[in-house]
C-alpha positions in Angstrom: -4.7 -8.1 -12.8 -2.5 -8.9 -9.8 0.6 -9.1 -12.0 -0.3 -5.7 -13.5 -0.8 -4.1 -10.0 2.5 -5.7 -8.7 4.3 -4.4 -11.8 2.9 -0.9 -11.3 3.9 -0.9 -7.7 7.4 -2.1 -8.4 7.9 0.3 -11.3 6.6 3.2 -9.1 9.0 2.2 -6.3 11.8 1.8 -8.8 11.3 5.2 -10.3 11.3 6.9 -6.9 14.3 8.7 -5.5 15.9 6.8 -2.7 15.8 8.7 0.5 19.0 8.8 2.5 17.9 10.8 5.6 15.1 11.3 8.0 12.9 14.3 7.6 11.0 14.1 10.9 13.9 13.5 13.3 12.5 10.2 14.5 11.5 6.8 13.3 8.0 7.9 12.2 6.6 4.6 13.6 3.6 4.9 15.8 2.3 1.7 17.5 -1.2 3.3 17.6 -1.2 4.5 13.9 -4.4 3.5 12.1 -2.4 1.8 9.4 -1.2 -0.9 11.8 -3.0 -4.2 11.1 -3.9 -6.6 8.4 -5.6 -5.2 5.2 -7.2 -7.2 2.4 -7.5 -5.9 -1.1 -11.1 -5.4 -2.2 -10.9 -3.4 -5.4 -9.7 -0.3 -7.3 -10.7 3.3 -7.4 -10.2 5.7 -10.2 -11.8 8.9 -11.5 -14.8 6.8 -12.6 -15.4 5.4 -9.1 -14.9 2.1 -7.2 -14.7 -1.2 -8.9 -14.7 -4.4 -6.8 -11.9 -6.8 -7.3 -11.9 -8.9 -10.5 -9.6 -11.5 -8.9 -10.7 -15.1 -8.8 -12.6 -15.8 -5.6 -9.8 -17.9 -4.3 -7.1 -15.3 -4.9 -6.1 -13.1 -2.0 -3.9 -10.0 -1.6 -3.0 -8.7 1.9 -0.9 -6.0 3.4 0.2 -6.4 7.0 1.6 -3.3 8.7 3.3 -3.9 12.0 3.7 -1.3 14.8 7.5 -1.6 14.6 7.5 -0.1 11.1 7.8 -3.3 9.0 5.2 -4.4 6.5 4.5 -7.5 4.4 2.7 -7.8 1.1 1.3 -11.3 0.4 -0.3 -12.4 -2.9 -2.0 -15.9 -2.9 -2.9 -17.2 -6.3 -5.6 -19.8 -5.6 -3.2 -21.8 -3.4 -1.0 -22.6 -6.4 1.6 -19.8 -5.7 2.3 -17.3 -3.0 4.5 -14.2 -3.3 5.7 -12.4 -0.2 7.5 -9.0 -0.1 8.7 -7.4 3.0 9.8 -3.8 3.7 9.5 -0.8 6.0 6.9 1.9 6.4 6.8 5.3 8.0 4.1 7.9 8.5 5.4 11.3 7.3 4.7 14.7 8.8 2.6 15.7 5.8 -1.0 14.8 6.1 -2.0 11.3 4.7 1.5 10.6 3.4 3.5 7.4 4.1 6.9 6.3 3.0 7.6 2.7 2.0 11.0 1.1 1.5 11.2 -2.2 -0.3 14.4 -3.9 -1.7 16.4 -0.7 -1.2 14.0 1.5 -3.0 11.8 4.1 -1.4 8.5 5.8 -2.5 5.8 7.9 -0.9 2.1 7.4 -1.2 -1.0 9.2 -0.2 -3.3 7.0 2.0 -6.8 8.0 3.0 -8.7 6.1 5.7 -12.5 6.0 5.7 -15.4 3.9 7.0 -14.3 4.5 10.6 -10.7 3.6 9.7 -11.7 0.2 8.3 -11.0 1.1 4.7 -7.6 2.1 3.3 -7.3 3.8 -0.1 -3.7 3.8 -1.4 -3.2 6.3 -4.2 -0.7 4.6 -6.5 -0.7 7.0 -9.5 -2.0 10.4 -10.3 -2.0 11.8 -13.8 -3.6 14.7 -15.7 -7.3 14.2 -15.5 -7.3 11.1 -13.3 -5.8 8.8 -10.7 -5.5 5.2 -9.8 -5.8 3.8 -6.3 -6.1 0.4 -4.6 -8.7 -0.1 -1.8 -8.3 -2.4 1.2 -10.4 -3.4 4.1 -9.1 -4.0 7.6 -9.3 -7.6 8.7 
């Protein structure tokens, strides 16, 4: 499942148009932005509702968003293998929209915060009649 999610994210980023300019006149980085912090993957959300993670109990997936606009994705596979990806993030002027740059590619995602800003839902794909999102809890 992790491999599928990583593949979907890389394909989505790869299909995005690379942005060459700034649309807000600034860095878009806010030290006090609610996204700043460490987030642990807990499951998926689609048009049928929330489904808790099907990962092995020893598997972990984290997203760390720093106040300086950098982020790190970490996938731990039961201590046998760890994958780490680093990039940049920026809050856009449009409500709930964030821009992520990773390996020279850029994409924008809608992110909704809930549960007193302790739950992050990242909408990865929307299609006719449905959507797919990953859900994280703040650590």
